[in-house]
C-alpha positions in Angstrom: 5.3 47.7 -55.1 8.0 45.4 -53.9 7.7 46.7 -50.3 3.9 46.2 -50.3 4.2 42.6 -51.6 7.0 41.9 -49.1 4.8 43.1 -46.2 1.9 41.0 -47.4 4.2 38.0 -47.5 5.5 38.6 -44.0 2.0 39.0 -42.7 0.9 35.8 -44.3 3.8 34.0 -42.7 2.8 35.4 -39.3 -0.7 34.2 -39.8 0.4 30.7 -40.7 3.0 30.6 -37.9 0.7 31.8 -35.1 -1.3 28.6 -34.9 1.8 26.5 -34.9 3.3 28.6 -32.1 0.1 28.4 -30.1 0.0 24.6 -30.7 3.6 24.2 -29.5 2.7 26.3 -26.4 -0.3 24.1 -25.7 1.7 20.9 -26.1 4.3 22.2 -23.6 1.7 23.6 -21.2 -0.8 20.7 -21.2 1.5 18.0 -19.8 2.5 20.4 -17.0 -1.1 21.0 -16.1 -2.0 17.3 -16.4 1.1 16.5 -14.2 -0.3 18.9 -11.5 -3.8 17.6 -11.8 -2.6 14.0 -11.3 -0.6 14.8 -8.2 -1.2 11.8 -5.8 -1.0 14.1 -2.8 -4.3 15.7 -3.9 -6.0 12.9 -5.7 -6.2 9.3 -4.4 -7.9 8.1 -7.6 -4.8 8.4 -9.9 -1.9 6.1 -10.2 1.4 7.1 -8.6 3.9 9.2 -10.5 6.4 6.3 -10.5 5.1 2.8 -10.1 8.7 1.5 -10.0 9.6 3.7 -7.1 6.5 2.7 -5.2 7.1 -1.1 -5.7 10.8 -0.7 -4.8 10.1 1.2 -1.6 7.4 -1.2 -0.5 9.6 -4.3 -1.2 12.2 -3.1 1.3 9.6 -3.2 4.1 7.6 -6.3 3.2 8.6 -9.8 4.1 7.3 -13.4 3.7 6.1 -15.0 6.9 6.2 -18.7 7.7 4.5 -20.4 10.6 5.9 -23.9 10.8 4.3 -26.3 13.3 6.0 -29.4 12.0 7.9 -30.5 8.9 4.7 -30.9 6.8 2.4 -28.6 8.7 2.6 -24.8 8.4 1.2 -21.6 6.9 2.7 -18.9 4.7 1.7 -15.2 4.5 3.1 -11.7 4.3 4.0 -9.0 6.9 5.2 -5.4 6.8 7.2 -3.2 9.1 5.5 -0.5 11.1 6.6 2.2 13.5 5.1 0.8 16.7 6.6 0.3 20.2 6.0 -3.1 21.9 6.8 -4.6 25.2 9.8 -6.3 23.6 11.1 -3.5 21.5 14.4 -3.4 23.4 15.3 -6.9 22.3 13.2 -7.0 19.1 13.3 -3.5 17.6 11.4 -4.2 14.4 7.6 -4.5 14.6 5.6 -6.0 11.8 1.9 -6.5 11.0 0.3 -9.6 9.5 -2.9 -11.5 9.7 -3.8 -13.6 12.7 -4.8 -16.6 10.6 -1.2 -16.7 9.2 0.5 -17.3 12.6 -2.4 -18.6 14.8 -1.0 -22.2 14.9 2.4 -20.8 16.2 0.9 -18.8 19.1 2.1 -19.9 22.5 5.3 -21.5 21.2 3.5 -24.3 19.3 5.5 -23.6 16.2 8.3 -21.5 14.8 7.8 -18.1 13.0 10.3 -16.9 10.5 10.4 -14.0 8.0 12.5 -13.1 5.0 12.8 -10.5 2.3 12.5 -11.9 -1.3 15.5 -13.9 -2.1 17.1 -13.6 1.3 17.6 -16.1 4.2 15.0 -16.6 6.8 15.2 -14.8 10.2 13.4 -15.6 13.4 10.4 -13.6 14.6 8.0 -13.8 17.6 4.3 -13.2 18.0 3.7 -10.2 20.4 0.0 -9.6 20.3 -3.0 -10.6 18.2 -6.6 -9.8 17.4 -8.4 -12.9 16.2 -11.7 -11.2 15.6 -10.2 -8.6 13.2 -7.6 -11.1 11.9 -4.6 -9.0 12.9 -1.3 -9.9 14.6 1.9 -8.1 15.6 5.3 -9.7 15.1 8.7 -8.6 16.3 12.1 -9.2 15.0 15.8 -8.4 15.6 16.2 -7.8 11.8 15.8 -4.2 10.8 13.6 -3.0 7.9 12.4 0.5 7.0 8.9 1.1 8.1 5.9 1.9 6.0 3.8 4.9 6.9 0.1 4.8 7.6 -2.3 6.8 5.4 -3.9 9.9 7.1 -6.8 9.8 4.7 -9.9 7.7 4.6 -10.1 5.5 1.5 -13.1 5.9 -0.8 -14.6 3.8 -3.6 -12.4 4.3 -6.7 -9.1 4.9 -4.9 -6.0 3.4 -6.6 -4.4 0.7 -4.5 -1.5 -1.8 -4.7 -1.4 -5.2 -3.0 2.1 -6.4 -2.2 3.0 -9.9 -0.9 3.8 -13.5 -1.6 0.9 -14.5 -3.8 0.7 -18.3 -3.9 4.3 -18.4 -2.5 5.7 -16.1 -5.2 7.6 -13.6 -3.1 7.4 -9.9 -4.0 4.2 -10.2 -6.1 2.3 -7.0 -7.0 -1.3 -6.5 -7.9 -2.9 -3.2 -8.9 -6.6 -2.3 -8.5 -9.1 0.0 -6.9 -11.2 0.2 -3.8 -14.5 -1.1 -4.8 -16.3 -0.1 -1.6 -15.9 0.3 2.1 -18.0 -1.7 4.5 -17.4 -1.3 8.2 -13.7 -2.3 8.7 -13.6 -4.1 5.4 -12.1 -2.6 2.2 -13.5 -4.4 -0.8 -10.9 -4.2 -3.6 -10.4 -5.3 -7.2 -6.8 -6.4 -6.8 -6.0 -10.0 -7.5 -5.2 -11.9 -4.3 -4.0 -15.4 -3.7 -3.0 -17.6 -0.7 0.2 -16.0 0.6 -1.0 -12.4 0.2 -2.6 -12.6 3.6 -1.1 -9.9 5.9 0.5 -7.9 3.2 0.2 -4.1 3.0 -2.5 -2.4 0.8 -0.7 0.7 -0.5 -2.2 4.0 -1.8 -0.7 6.1 -4.6 1.6 7.9 -2.1 3.1 4.8 -0.7 1.2 4.8 2.5 -0.6 1.8 4.0 -4.4 2.0 4.0 -5.2 -1.6 5.0 -4.0 -5.2 5.3 -4.9 -7.7 2.5 -6.8 -10.5 4.3 -9.2 -12.6 2.2 -10.2 -13.5 -1.3 -13.6 -14.4 -2.7 -14.2 -17.6 -4.7 -17.6 -16.5 -6.0 -17.4 -12.7 -6.4 -15.1 -10.5 -8.5 -13.6 -8.7 -5.5 -11.3 -9.4 -2.6 -10.9 -7.9 0.9 -8.6 -6.1 3.2 -8.9 -4.9 6.8 -8.9 -1.1 7.2 -6.7 0.8 9.6 -9.8 1.5 11.8 -9.6 -2.2 12.8 -6.1 -1.6 14.3 -7.6 0.7 16.9 -9.5 -2.2 18.6 -6.6 -4.2 19.9 -3.4 -3.3 18.0 -2.9 0.5 18.3 -3.7 3.1 20.9 -5.8 5.4 18.7 -6.8 8.9 19.7 -9.6 10.4 17.7 -9.9 14.2 17.2 -13.2 15.8 16.7 -13.9 19.2 15.3 -17.5 18.8 14.2 -16.5 15.5 12.6 -13.8 12.8 12.9 -10.7 13.9 11.1 -8.5 10.8 11.6 -6.5 9.1 14.3 -3.1 9.3 15.7 -1.3 6.3 17.2 1.3 5.8 19.8 
């Protein structure tokens, strides 16, 4: 009788413990599955694994730009380092991208262009080439910064994006948002932008550049960036590959 009662007790404990064991397994397994499902390399709609690492990496390659025509006349924006050879790369090895409207008053030696990382002293830069129609410009500097990579994927509505720049003069400002829509070479985004963000990189969840923050709307609840396709018109030598459809572009 004792053995029978003991066996029933052990069986009861097993029945009670089984759900707890299964629950523990599910708790351990679910985050692992969710971690895999939210891999930025497979899903542009999720936020990055580490926002801190993404901000830190972008900050090393993004500078504030000043175009000073006179003591009380100038413009401020943002620029970021890109891997791109120019005609002056031997003397100015670092190439940067910004908006044309940030430096247009300094073109032709009419003013002085300087750049600086947040909290650091200003360094000289020169204007190499520009595309006024698409509001893009290429700068060059002797100062060295790590380059940001360009995205190999087309952005779609809903993509997670980060705008980095000197919003209203506050260097190293960050704004998170999403791609609202894509219209021609314009990316409509929900990120908050201010004067000074112009020319800054629009970063996806893998840390790659998908566009250049360019304008803000005073009447609508979205702002705008220039897509990488606009680079192909004047800035980059783009080569399209077709295999039934356009895959993406390479640059040289």
